[in-house]
GUBARO-240617 format. One record per residue: residue number from 1; residue in one letter; x, y, z of N, C-alpha, C, O, CB in turn. Coordinates in steps of 0.2 Angstrom, whole numbers. Glycine has a CB too. Example, Ala and Ser with C-alpha at 12.3 -4.5 7.8 and 13.67 -1.06 7.14 Angstrom:
2
resi 1	resn a	neast 66	nnorth -28	nup 39	caeast 62	canorth -22	caup 39	ceast 66	cnorth -16	cup 39	oeast 71	onorth -17	oup 42	cbeast 57	cbnorth -22	cbup 45
resi 2	resn s	neast 64	nnorth -11	nup 35	caeast 68	canorth -5	caup 36	ceast 64	cnorth 0	cup 39	oeast 67	onorth 6	oup 40	cbeast 70	cbnorth -3	cbup 29
This chain:
53
resi 1	resn x	neast 36	nnorth -60	nup -83	caeast 34	canorth -57	caup -77	ceast 27	cnorth -57	cup -77	oeast 23	onorth -57	oup -82	cbeast 37	cbnorth -50	cbup -77
resi 2	resn x	neast 24	nnorth -57	nup -72	caeast 17	canorth -58	caup -69	ceast 12	cnorth -52	cup -69	oeast 14	onorth -47	oup -71	cbeast 17	cbnorth -61	cbup -63
resi 3	resn x	neast 6	nnorth -52	nup -66	caeast 2	canorth -49	caup -66	ceast 3	cnorth -42	cup -61	oeast 5	onorth -43	oup -56	cbeast -4	cbnorth -53	cbup -64
resi 4	resn x	neast 3	nnorth -35	nup -64	caeast 4	canorth -30	caup -60	ceast -2	cnorth -29	cup -56	oeast -7	onorth -29	oup -58	cbeast 6	cbnorth -24	cbup -64
resi 5	resn x	neast 0	nnorth -29	nup -48	caeast -5	canorth -29	caup -43	ceast -6	cnorth -21	cup -41	oeast -12	onorth -20	oup -40	cbeast -2	cbnorth -33	cbup -37
resi 6	resn x	neast -1	nnorth -17	nup -41	caeast -2	canorth -12	caup -38	ceast 4	cnorth -7	cup -39	oeast 10	onorth -10	oup -39	cbeast -4	cbnorth -13	cbup -31
resi 7	resn x	neast 5	nnorth -1	nup -40	caeast 10	canorth 4	caup -38	ceast 10	cnorth 7	cup -33	oeast 5	onorth 9	oup -31	cbeast 11	cbnorth 9	cbup -42
resi 8	resn x	neast 14	nnorth 7	nup -29	caeast 15	canorth 8	caup -24	ceast 21	cnorth 15	cup -21	oeast 27	onorth 14	oup -21	cbeast 16	cbnorth 2	cbup -22
resi 9	resn x	neast 18	nnorth 20	nup -19	caeast 23	canorth 26	caup -16	ceast 22	cnorth 26	cup -8	oeast 17	onorth 26	oup -5	cbeast 19	cbnorth 33	cbup -19
resi 10	resn x	neast 27	nnorth 27	nup -6	caeast 28	canorth 28	caup 1	ceast 33	cnorth 34	cup 3	oeast 39	onorth 34	oup 1	cbeast 30	cbnorth 21	cbup 4
resi 11	resn x	neast 30	nnorth 39	nup 7	caeast 33	canorth 44	caup 10	ceast 34	cnorth 44	cup 17	oeast 32	onorth 39	oup 20	cbeast 31	cbnorth 50	cbup 8
resi 12	resn x	neast 36	nnorth 50	nup 20	caeast 38	canorth 51	caup 25	ceast 37	cnorth 58	cup 27	oeast 42	onorth 62	oup 25	cbeast 43	cbnorth 48	cbup 25
resi 13	resn x	neast 32	nnorth 61	nup 32	caeast 33	canorth 68	caup 35	ceast 33	cnorth 68	cup 41	oeast 28	onorth 66	oup 44	cbeast 30	cbnorth 72	cbup 34
resi 14	resn x	neast 40	nnorth 70	nup 43	caeast 41	canorth 71	caup 51	ceast 41	cnorth 64	cup 53	oeast 46	onorth 61	oup 52	cbeast 34	cbnorth 74	cbup 55
resi 15	resn x	neast 36	nnorth 61	nup 58	caeast 34	canorth 53	caup 60	ceast 32	cnorth 50	cup 57	oeast 32	onorth 44	oup 59	cbeast 32	cbnorth 51	cbup 63
resi 16	resn x	neast 27	nnorth 53	nup 52	caeast 21	canorth 49	caup 48	ceast 24	cnorth 46	cup 42	oeast 28	onorth 50	oup 39	cbeast 15	cbnorth 53	cbup 46
resi 17	resn x	neast 22	nnorth 41	nup 40	caeast 22	canorth 38	caup 34	ceast 16	cnorth 36	cup 30	oeast 12	onorth 32	oup 32	cbeast 24	cbnorth 33	cbup 36
resi 18	resn x	neast 16	nnorth 39	nup 25	caeast 12	canorth 39	caup 19	ceast 11	cnorth 35	cup 14	oeast 15	onorth 36	oup 10	cbeast 12	cbnorth 42	cbup 17
resi 19	resn x	neast 5	nnorth 30	nup 11	caeast 6	canorth 28	caup 7	ceast 1	cnorth 29	cup 2	oeast -5	onorth 31	oup 3	cbeast 7	cbnorth 23	cbup 9
resi 20	resn x	neast 2	nnorth 28	nup -5	caeast -1	canorth 29	caup -10	ceast -1	cnorth 24	cup -16	oeast 3	onorth 24	oup -20	cbeast 1	cbnorth 34	cbup -11
resi 21	resn x	neast -8	nnorth 20	nup -15	caeast -7	canorth 13	caup -18	ceast -12	cnorth 15	cup -25	oeast -17	onorth 17	oup -25	cbeast -11	cbnorth 7	cbup -12
resi 22	resn x	neast -8	nnorth 13	nup -30	caeast -14	canorth 14	caup -36	ceast -14	cnorth 7	cup -40	oeast -9	onorth 5	oup -43	cbeast -13	cbnorth 19	cbup -42
resi 23	resn x	neast -20	nnorth 4	nup -39	caeast -22	canorth -1	caup -43	ceast -23	cnorth -1	cup -52	oeast -24	onorth 3	oup -56	cbeast -29	cbnorth -2	cbup -41
resi 24	resn x	neast -22	nnorth -7	nup -52	caeast -23	canorth -7	caup -61	ceast -30	cnorth -5	cup -63	oeast -31	onorth -3	oup -69	cbeast -23	cbnorth -16	cbup -65
resi 25	resn x	neast -35	nnorth -4	nup -58	caeast -41	canorth -1	caup -62	ceast -42	cnorth 6	cup -60	oeast -47	onorth 9	oup -62	cbeast -48	cbnorth -5	cbup -59
resi 26	resn x	neast -37	nnorth 9	nup -58	caeast -36	canorth 16	caup -57	ceast -39	cnorth 19	cup -50	oeast -40	onorth 25	oup -49	cbeast -39	cbnorth 19	cbup -62
resi 27	resn x	neast -40	nnorth 14	nup -47	caeast -43	canorth 17	caup -40	ceast -36	cnorth 18	cup -37	oeast -31	onorth 16	oup -39	cbeast -48	cbnorth 11	cbup -35
resi 28	resn x	neast -38	nnorth 23	nup -31	caeast -31	canorth 25	caup -27	ceast -33	cnorth 22	cup -20	oeast -38	onorth 23	oup -18	cbeast -29	cbnorth 35	cbup -27
resi 29	resn x	neast -29	nnorth 20	nup -15	caeast -29	canorth 18	caup -8	ceast -23	cnorth 22	cup -5	oeast -17	onorth 23	oup -7	cbeast -29	cbnorth 10	cbup -7
resi 30	resn x	neast -26	nnorth 24	nup -1	caeast -20	canorth 31	caup 3	ceast -21	cnorth 27	cup 11	oeast -26	onorth 25	oup 13	cbeast -23	cbnorth 43	cbup 3
resi 31	resn x	neast -15	nnorth 26	nup 14	caeast -15	canorth 24	caup 21	ceast -9	cnorth 29	cup 25	oeast -4	onorth 31	oup 22	cbeast -13	cbnorth 16	cbup 21
resi 32	resn x	neast -10	nnorth 29	nup 30	caeast -5	canorth 31	caup 36	ceast -4	cnorth 30	cup 43	oeast -8	onorth 29	oup 47	cbeast -6	cbnorth 37	cbup 36
resi 33	resn x	neast 2	nnorth 31	nup 44	caeast 4	canorth 25	caup 50	ceast 9	cnorth 29	cup 53	oeast 12	onorth 33	oup 49	cbeast 7	cbnorth 17	cbup 48
resi 34	resn x	neast 12	nnorth 28	nup 60	caeast 18	canorth 30	caup 62	ceast 23	cnorth 26	cup 62	oeast 29	onorth 28	oup 62	cbeast 17	cbnorth 32	cbup 68
resi 35	resn x	neast 20	nnorth 18	nup 62	caeast 26	canorth 13	caup 62	ceast 27	cnorth 10	cup 55	oeast 22	onorth 7	oup 52	cbeast 23	cbnorth 6	cbup 68
resi 36	resn x	neast 34	nnorth 11	nup 52	caeast 34	canorth 7	caup 44	ceast 34	cnorth 1	cup 46	oeast 32	onorth -1	oup 40	cbeast 41	cbnorth 8	cbup 40
resi 37	resn x	neast 34	nnorth -4	nup 50	caeast 31	canorth -10	caup 51	ceast 27	cnorth -11	cup 50	oeast 26	onorth -15	oup 46	cbeast 31	cbnorth -13	cbup 56
resi 38	resn x	neast 21	nnorth -7	nup 52	caeast 14	canorth -9	caup 54	ceast 11	cnorth -7	cup 47	oeast 6	onorth -10	oup 45	cbeast 11	cbnorth -5	cbup 60
resi 39	resn x	neast 14	nnorth 0	nup 43	caeast 11	canorth 2	caup 35	ceast 13	cnorth -4	cup 31	oeast 10	onorth -6	oup 27	cbeast 15	cbnorth 9	cbup 31
resi 40	resn x	neast 19	nnorth -6	nup 33	caeast 20	canorth -13	caup 28	ceast 15	cnorth -19	cup 27	oeast 15	onorth -23	oup 22	cbeast 26	cbnorth -16	cbup 30
resi 41	resn x	neast 12	nnorth -20	nup 35	caeast 7	canorth -24	caup 36	ceast 2	cnorth -22	cup 34	oeast -2	onorth -26	oup 31	cbeast 7	cbnorth -26	cbup 42
resi 42	resn x	neast -1	nnorth -16	nup 34	caeast -7	canorth -14	caup 32	ceast -6	cnorth -15	cup 22	oeast -11	onorth -18	oup 19	cbeast -7	cbnorth -5	cbup 34
resi 43	resn x	neast -1	nnorth -13	nup 21	caeast -2	canorth -14	caup 13	ceast -1	cnorth -22	cup 10	oeast -2	onorth -23	oup 4	cbeast 2	cbnorth -9	cbup 9
resi 44	resn x	neast 2	nnorth -25	nup 14	caeast 2	canorth -34	caup 13	ceast -6	cnorth -36	cup 14	oeast -9	onorth -38	oup 9	cbeast 8	cbnorth -40	cbup 20
resi 45	resn x	neast -8	nnorth -34	nup 20	caeast -15	canorth -37	caup 21	ceast -20	cnorth -34	cup 14	oeast -23	onorth -37	oup 10	cbeast -19	cbnorth -33	cbup 30
resi 46	resn x	neast -20	nnorth -27	nup 14	caeast -24	canorth -25	caup 8	ceast -24	cnorth -29	cup 2	oeast -29	onorth -30	oup -2	cbeast -22	cbnorth -17	cbup 6
resi 47	resn x	neast -18	nnorth -31	nup 1	caeast -17	canorth -33	caup -5	ceast -19	cnorth -41	cup -5	oeast -21	onorth -43	oup -10	cbeast -9	cbnorth -31	cbup -6
resi 48	resn x	neast -18	nnorth -45	nup -1	caeast -19	canorth -51	caup 1	ceast -29	cnorth -51	cup 2	oeast -32	onorth -56	oup 2	cbeast -13	cbnorth -53	cbup 8
resi 49	resn x	neast -32	nnorth -46	nup 3	caeast -38	canorth -44	caup 3	ceast -40	cnorth -44	cup -5	oeast -44	onorth -48	oup -8	cbeast -39	cbnorth -37	cbup 7
resi 50	resn x	neast -37	nnorth -42	nup -7	caeast -39	canorth -40	caup -13	ceast -39	cnorth -45	cup -18	oeast -44	onorth -46	oup -22	cbeast -36	cbnorth -34	cbup -16
resi 51	resn x	neast -32	nnorth -49	nup -19	caeast -31	canorth -54	caup -23	ceast -29	cnorth -62	cup -18	oeast -23	onorth -63	oup -17	cbeast -26	cbnorth -51	cbup -28
resi 52	resn x	neast -33	nnorth -64	nup -16	caeast -31	canorth -70	caup -12	ceast -28	cnorth -76	cup -15	oeast -30	onorth -78	oup -21	cbeast -38	cbnorth -73	cbup -8
resi 53	resn x	neast -25	nnorth -80	nup -13	caeast -21	canorth -84	caup -15	ceast -24	cnorth -91	cup -17	oeast -21	onorth -96	oup -19	cbeast -16	cbnorth -85	cbup -10
C-alpha cells in the first residue's frame, strides 16, 4: 500500500456538495460547489498541486 495522501469526506446539503479533506499533516481543506464533477476536479487539482508527479 502506498503513501496516504488525504482523507476525503464528501457530503451534500440541498444542491451544494461539501468536501472536507484532511491531510497527513493534520491540515484541513474545505471546498464547496454545486456541481459534483467540478468538486471532484477541485479535489484532483488540489492533490496534484500538493503532490506533483
